[in-house]
C-alpha positions in Angstrom: 83.1 -5.1 -66.7 80.5 -7.0 -64.6 77.7 -8.8 -66.3 74.8 -7.0 -64.7 72.3 -9.2 -66.6 73.4 -12.2 -64.6 73.9 -10.5 -61.2 70.2 -10.6 -60.1 70.2 -14.4 -60.9 73.2 -14.9 -58.8 71.8 -12.9 -55.9 68.5 -14.8 -56.1 70.3 -18.1 -56.0 72.2 -17.0 -53.0 69.0 -16.0 -51.3 67.4 -19.4 -52.1 70.5 -21.2 -50.7 70.2 -19.2 -47.5 66.5 -19.9 -47.2 66.9 -23.6 -47.9 69.7 -23.8 -45.3 67.4 -22.2 -42.7 64.6 -24.5 -43.6 66.7 -27.6 -43.3 68.3 -26.5 -40.1 64.8 -25.7 -38.7 63.3 -29.1 -39.6 66.4 -31.0 -38.4 66.3 -29.2 -35.0 62.5 -29.7 -34.7 62.7 -33.4 -35.4 65.8 -34.0 -33.2 65.2 -31.6 -30.3 61.6 -30.7 -30.5 59.6 -27.7 -31.8 59.1 -26.0 -28.4 62.7 -26.6 -27.4 64.1 -25.0 -30.5 64.5 -21.2 -30.7 65.0 -18.9 -33.6 68.5 -18.3 -32.3 69.1 -22.0 -32.4 68.0 -22.2 -36.1 70.1 -19.2 -37.1 73.2 -20.6 -35.3 72.8 -23.9 -37.0 72.5 -22.2 -40.4 75.5 -20.0 -39.6 73.5 -16.7 -40.0 72.2 -14.0 -37.7 68.8 -13.8 -36.2 68.1 -10.8 -38.3 68.8 -12.9 -41.4 66.3 -15.5 -40.2 63.6 -12.8 -40.0 64.3 -11.6 -43.5 63.0 -15.0 -44.7 60.4 -16.0 -42.1 58.1 -14.0 -39.9 58.2 -16.6 -37.2 59.3 -20.1 -36.2 55.9 -21.4 -37.2 56.2 -20.0 -40.7 59.5 -21.8 -41.2 58.0 -25.0 -39.8 55.1 -25.0 -42.4 56.9 -23.5 -45.4 57.5 -26.9 -47.2 54.0 -28.0 -46.3 52.6 -24.9 -48.0 54.4 -26.0 -51.2 52.8 -29.4 -51.0 49.4 -27.9 -50.5 49.8 -25.5 -53.5 50.8 -28.6 -55.6 47.6 -30.3 -54.6 45.3 -27.3 -55.2 46.9 -26.8 -58.6 46.3 -30.5 -59.4 42.6 -30.2 -58.4 42.3 -27.2 -60.8 43.7 -29.2 -63.6 41.4 -32.3 -63.3 39.0 -32.9 -66.3 35.7 -31.2 -65.8 33.7 -34.4 -66.3 35.2 -36.1 -63.2 33.0 -36.5 -60.1 34.3 -34.3 -57.3 35.6 -37.0 -55.0 37.3 -38.8 -57.9 38.9 -35.5 -58.9 40.2 -35.0 -55.4 41.6 -38.5 -55.3 43.3 -38.3 -58.7 44.7 -34.8 -57.9 46.2 -36.2 -54.7 47.9 -39.0 -56.6 49.1 -36.5 -59.2 50.5 -34.1 -56.7 52.3 -36.9 -54.8 53.9 -38.0 -58.0 55.6 -34.6 -58.4 55.9 -33.3 -54.8 58.9 -35.4 -54.0 61.1 -33.7 -56.5 59.7 -30.2 -55.6 60.3 -30.8 -51.9 63.7 -32.3 -52.5 64.8 -29.0 -54.0 64.3 -27.4 -50.6 64.9 -30.2 -48.0 65.4 -33.9 -48.1 62.0 -35.7 -48.6 62.6 -38.0 -45.7 63.2 -35.0 -43.4 59.9 -33.5 -44.5 58.1 -36.7 -43.9 59.6 -37.2 -40.4 58.6 -33.6 -39.5 54.9 -34.6 -40.1 55.3 -37.0 -37.1 56.6 -34.1 -35.0 53.4 -32.2 -35.9 51.2 -35.0 -34.5 53.1 -35.0 -31.2 53.3 -31.2 -30.7 50.1 -29.5 -29.5 51.1 -26.0 -30.9 52.0 -27.5 -34.3 49.0 -29.7 -34.4 46.7 -26.8 -33.7 48.3 -24.7 -36.4 48.1 -27.7 -38.8 44.4 -28.1 -38.2 43.8 -24.4 -38.6 45.7 -24.5 -41.9 43.8 -27.7 -43.0 40.5 -25.9 -42.5 41.7 -23.0 -44.6 42.9 -25.4 -47.3 39.5 -27.2 -47.3 37.7 -23.9 -47.9 40.0 -23.1 -50.8 39.5 -26.5 -52.4 35.8 -26.4 -51.8 35.7 -23.2 -53.8 37.6 -24.8 -56.6 35.2 -27.7 -56.6 32.2 -25.3 -56.6 33.6 -23.4 -59.6 34.2 -26.7 -61.5 30.6 -27.8 -60.9 29.1 -24.3 -61.4 27.7 -24.2 -57.9 27.2 -21.5 -55.4 28.7 -22.6 -52.1 26.5 -20.3 -50.1 23.4 -22.1 -51.2 24.7 -25.6 -52.0 26.6 -27.4 -49.2 27.9 -30.2 -51.4 31.4 -28.8 -52.2 32.2 -28.2 -48.6 30.7 -31.6 -47.6 32.7 -33.7 -50.1 35.9 -31.8 -49.3 35.3 -32.2 -45.5 34.9 -36.0 -46.0 38.1 -36.1 -48.1 39.9 -34.0 -45.5 38.7 -36.3 -42.7 40.2 -39.3 -44.4 43.5 -37.5 -44.8 43.5 -36.6 -41.1 42.7 -40.2 -40.0 45.5 -41.6 -42.2 48.0 -39.0 -41.1 47.3 -39.9 -37.5 47.6 -43.6 -38.0 50.6 -43.3 -40.3 52.5 -41.1 -37.8 52.2 -43.8 -35.1 53.7 -46.5 -37.3 57.4 -47.3 -37.9 57.4 -46.6 -41.6 57.5 -42.8 -42.1 57.8 -43.0 -45.9 55.6 -41.3 -48.5 54.9 -44.7 -50.0 53.5 -46.0 -46.7 51.3 -42.8 -46.4 50.0 -43.2 -50.0 49.1 -46.9 -49.5 47.3 -46.2 -46.2 45.4 -43.2 -47.7 44.3 -45.3 -50.7 43.1 -48.1 -48.5 41.0 -45.6 -46.4 39.6 -43.8 -49.5 38.5 -47.1 -50.8 36.2 -47.3 -47.8 34.6 -43.9 -48.1 31.6 -44.9 -50.2 30.9 -48.2 -48.3 31.2 -46.4 -45.0 28.8 -43.6 -46.0 26.2 -45.7 -47.9 26.6 -49.3 -46.8 24.8 -51.3 -44.1 27.5 -51.8 -41.5 25.5 -54.4 -39.6 25.2 -56.7 -42.6 28.8 -56.1 -43.8 31.4 -58.6 -42.5 34.2 -56.9 -40.6 36.8 -57.8 -38.1 36.0 -54.7 -36.1 32.3 -55.6 -35.4 31.2 -55.8 -31.7 29.4 -59.0 -30.7 25.6 -58.6 -30.5 24.1 -57.9 -27.1 22.4 -61.0 -25.7 
């Protein structure tokens, strides 16, 4: 007699394997061939399933493209929620980012290879349709995180702009580092972490410092 208690677990694992195969096939095709040049039929064929099976798991090609990114985002939001209440908001965001990066590699690796996920981020930067979707999603994520920060601080976001401001500054740093990192040869998570840390170190001096009196290689010569 079949063990019906284990049957749902087996079915669920089969579903997860099919989903993960579709994800990996999609990201591999996007990085090798290009997002616009890859069709749903291409992904289904690479995963050895039907188009109908693809649509059982993903509503669109875009949803498949950002599925793993959503996982990373949820890790970050969860890490922000877990930060100690006494931390300053910007410190909480930075510490949460480090915490989520410490664990996201393993979580992503259960779906697709981490290096494939990182390489796909470079495809986003070079693909207008993906970049537009990424920026839209980033705005939605910033709003969610701002609400978490507001709740932590006991603030009303509709009357106090600070939660949105601090999250917007943090998000801007992330966008700058993503853009610069994507143009470099090293596509590793370590390289992205190091670049982000270097730019976050400059947030306070950039916002509150006197740029004219601060030595810097990027200063323009004074007008005679």
